[in-house]
N, C-alpha and C positions, 0 to 999 in steps of 0.2 A: 323930906321925910317920906318914906315909902310906907303906905298903910298896908294892913293885912290884905285888904281887897286888891290893892295894886300889886302886891307880891304874888298873889294867886293868879291874877291876870297875866303877869309877866311870865310866870312858870308855865301856865296853860298855853300862852302864845308861843313860847319856845318849844313846847312839846308838839303843838300843831305844826309849827314851822319845820321841825325835824322830821315829823311824819310825812309832811308834804315833800320834803327834799328826798326822802327815801323812796316815796311812791312816785314822785314826778321828777326824775333826774333831768337836768338840762340837756338839750341837744348840743352837739359840738358847734363851736364857732366856725364860720359865720352862721347865724340862724336868724330867722325872719318871723315877724308877726304882722298882724293887720295894721294898716296905715293908721298912725296916731290921729285921734280926733275924728275918725271916719264913721264911728258908730252913731246911729240914730234910730229912734223908734217913736211911732205915734200910735197910741192906743185907740182903736176904733170900736172896742167893746164898751157899751154904755154902762155896764154894771160894775160890781166890785171885783170882777175878774178882768183879765186883759186879753187882747187879741189884736193882731195887726202884723205889718211887715217890719222886720228888723233889718236894717241896712248896715253893712260892715264893709270897709275897704279891704281889698286883697293885699297880700304881703308885699312890702316894698323893701328896697335896700337902704343903706345909710344915706344915699344921695336922693332918696325919694322916688326912685325908679321902680316900676313893677318888676317882680322877679318871675321866672318860669318855675312854677311849683314842681313840675315833673323832674326838672333838672336838679332842684335844690332839695328834693325829698319830702316836700310837704304833701301829706295825704289828705288832710281834712281841716276844715274850719269849723269851730265849735263855739257855742255860747253856753254859759253856766249861769246859775243864780249866784249873785255875790252877796255876802252877808255883811252886817255892820261890823266895823272894827273900831276900837277906841271908844270915845264918848258918842252918845247919840248924835246923829247928823253926819254929814260927809266932810266937814271942815278939817278934821284931824286925821283923815284916812290916808292921805297921800303917803306912799312909801311904807305903809304898815301892813301890807298883805303878805301872804305866805311867800317865802323865799326872798323878800325884800325887793321884789321886782315891781313892775307896773300894775300887777294885779292887786288892787286895794283890798277887796273883800273876798277873794277867792277862797272858798273852802269846798271840798269835794261834795257838792250839793246836788248832783245830777245835772245832766245837760238839758238845755231847752231845745236847741236846734243844732243840727250838724249838716254840713255840705261837703261831699267828697270833692277834693280839688280836681280830680279827673273829669268831673261833669261840667266844669266851668268853660266859658267861652275863651276867646283869644285874649292876649295881654291888653288889648284896647278896652276890654270890659273890666273896669277896675273896681266895680262895686258888686257885692253879693247881696241877694235878697233872700231872707229866710222868713218863712211864715210861722208866726205863733198863732195857733188856733184860737178862735173866739172861745171864751169860757175857760181860759187857762187860769188856774188859781196861783197866786203868788205865795210861795212858802213863807211861813212865819219867819221874821227877821231878815228876809231878802230885801236889799235896798238897791242892788246894782244888776245890770246885765254885764257879764264879763265875757269877752271874746278873745280867742287865741287860736294858734295853729297846732296841729298834731303832726309830727314827723313819722313817716312810714317805718324807718329803721328803728326798731325797739319801741314803737308806739309812744314816742316821747312827746309829752304835752309841753309846749313852749310857754311856761308861765312867766318867763322873764320879760316877754314882750307882749303883754296883754293890753287890751283896751277895755274901757268900761264907761258906762253912763248910769246915772241914777234912774231907777224905775219910776216913771210917772204914770199913775193910773187915773185915767179920765173917767169920772162917774157922772152920768147925766142927771 
């Protein structure tokens, strides 16, 4: 039995998903995102805000090999705030993000960090370091860091191959 609340949530989710699809069309295949499982963050801000270095792996192909961003058309690596989806907590979030991709809680909530791919080192340097300034406030309802690539042609956000981790705020 679907309750009225669940019906509203389903319709709202479909509307957000359709809006995201229109605003963020997929890059053509093949397309690449950050290495799965490569994101990590340790909060070094002792207060209720956060700050520290966010690490994310560079884009890889299906075999796990690093790709050359300039050849494949990747312009930028970006991280966003990810919001709660489904019930409170992260247990039911898998596969429920916009576009049905790996982005669990992506909603266009402004970016946190961006790194132009052209500024990166050689292919042997497989990790990106992005600084989140000390004193950064976590938006209400944000529970994830969501990372993905942006393609130069058409400024396409690759939301199908996102990675994310829960935000863990260390308070002294």
